[in-house]
KOLKOLBA-216805 format. One record per residue (C-alpha): residue in three letters; x, y, z. Coordinates in steps of 0.02 Angstrom, whole numbers, padded with zeros to 5 digits, always signed. Each point is the difference from the previous one (the first is absolute). Example, Ala and Ser with C-alpha at 12.3 -4.5 7.8 and 13.67 -1.06 7.14 Angstrom:
BEGIN
Ala+00615-00225+00390Ser+00069+00172-00033
//
This chain:
BEGIN
Met-01093+00005-00700Pro+00182-00049-00061Pro+00106-00103+00127Phe+00143+00124-00008Ser-00005+00195+00002Pro+00048+00082-00163Ser+00163+00069+00087Arg+00048-00176+00049Leu-00023-00067-00169Lys+00096+00150-00081Thr+00152-00008+00127Gly-00003-00179+00050Leu+00027+00055+00175Phe-00106-00032+00158Leu+00018+00018+00187Ile+00002-00150+00123Glu-00005+00008+00188Gly+00084-00110+00127Glu+00136-00129+00016Lys-00114-00143-00053Leu-00051+00079-00165Leu+00176+00057-00030Lys+00056-00188+00022Glu-00131-00063-00118Ala+00043+00127-00127Ile+00183-00043+00007Phe-00027-00187-00006Ser-00118+00022-00152Gly+00136+00090-00094Ile-00076+00174+00002Glu+00135+00129-00011Ile-00001+00119+00152Glu+00051+00178-00048Ser+00018+00069+00172Leu-00046-00027+00179Leu-00070+00136+00125Val+00029-00037+00180Asp-00072+00099+00148Lys+00147+00086+00078Ala-00049-00060+00171His+00015-00176-00057Ile+00178+00027-00069Glu+00051+00073+00163Gln-00052-00157+00088Gly+00111-00094-00125Leu-00064-00097-00154Pro-00005-00188+00028Gln+00133-00096-00087Ala-00137-00112-00084Leu-00064+00163-00086Leu+00179+00059-00048Asp+00026-00174-00075Leu-00160+00011-00097Cys+00050+00170-00067Gln+00167-00068-00058Lys-00085-00146-00088Ala-00107+00124-00092Asn+00151+00103-00049Leu-00089+00145+00083Asp+00117+00144+00009Glu-00122+00138+00045Ile-00058+00001+00187Phe-00070+00171+00049Ser-00031+00051+00179Ile-00151+00115+00018Glu-00073+00088+00151Ser-00141-00087+00083Glu-00132+00135-00036Leu+00038-00010-00190Phe+00004-00186+00008Lys-00175+00001+00079Lys-00066+00111-00140Leu+00069-00116-00131Ala-00063-00166+00074Thr-00174-00057-00049Thr-00032-00113+00151Met-00077+00048+00164Thr+00151-00072+00095Pro+00142+00015-00124Ser+00147-00121-00003Pro+00167+00104+00008Leu+00039-00060-00185Leu-00069+00070-00163
//
């Protein structure tokens, strides 16, 4: 079995979940196309460290999505509020 799905190889895109993996991707030089954040998390206020990290990555697209949709997109049992 190939290590990457055919669609990932074709598009060069993939999904990462959580602040830790987001940080690792940014510090590894991976270009982040957009960030999806659970709306409930945004209403609580995004931590300044996360906003600084997004600025470092030149991330312009941060989307707030409803919690129910977010849960459907997440692949982990207890999803982090970031995709």
